[in-house]
C-alpha positions in Angstrom: 0.0 0.0 0.0 1.3 3.5 -0.8 2.2 6.1 1.8 0.4 9.4 1.7 1.3 12.7 3.3 -1.3 14.8 5.1 -1.2 18.3 6.6 -3.3 19.6 9.5 -4.5 23.2 8.9 -5.2 23.6 12.6 -1.7 22.9 14.1 0.4 22.8 10.9 1.5 19.2 11.6 2.7 17.1 8.6 2.2 13.3 9.0 2.1 10.2 6.8 -0.4 7.3 6.6 -0.3 4.0 4.8 -3.6 3.9 3.0 -5.2 1.9 0.2 -5.6 3.9 -3.0 -9.3 3.8 -2.7 -9.1 5.8 0.7 -6.3 8.2 -0.3 -8.5 11.3 -0.7 -10.4 10.8 2.6 -9.4 13.3 5.4 -7.4 11.7 8.2 -7.3 12.7 11.9 -4.2 14.6 12.9 -2.1 12.6 15.5 -1.5 15.8 17.5 -4.8 17.6 17.7 -7.3 15.1 16.1 -8.5 17.7 13.6 -9.4 16.3 10.1 -6.5 16.8 7.7 -6.3 16.8 3.9 -3.8 15.0 1.8 -1.0 17.0 0.2 1.0 16.3 -3.0 4.6 15.3 -2.4 7.2 17.7 -3.8 8.9 15.0 -5.9 5.9 14.9 -8.2 5.6 18.7 -8.6 9.0 19.3 -10.0 9.3 16.4 -12.3 9.5 17.8 -15.8 11.6 17.0 -18.9 13.2 20.4 -18.9 14.6 19.9 -15.4 15.8 16.3 -16.1 17.6 17.2 -19.3 19.6 19.9 -17.5 21.3 17.3 -15.4 22.8 15.4 -18.3 26.0 16.4 -20.2 25.7 17.5 -23.8 26.3 14.9 -26.5 29.4 15.2 -28.6 28.9 15.4 -32.3 31.2 13.3 -34.4 31.7 14.7 -37.9 34.7 12.7 -39.1 33.1 9.6 -40.5 
């Protein structure tokens, strides 16, 4: 089962829960204050673009002497 991250708006606590995919969007109780908390998107998915990935690879050399 996947791990989902939740954030409590009441006390600003971040916490994780192991949930089945079918229950991922359901609010979860905060372990600190018991307030219902919504799921947040992990940062790894927000910055995953082709432009950012290609910047990390060296440029290819062109071979012109065949």
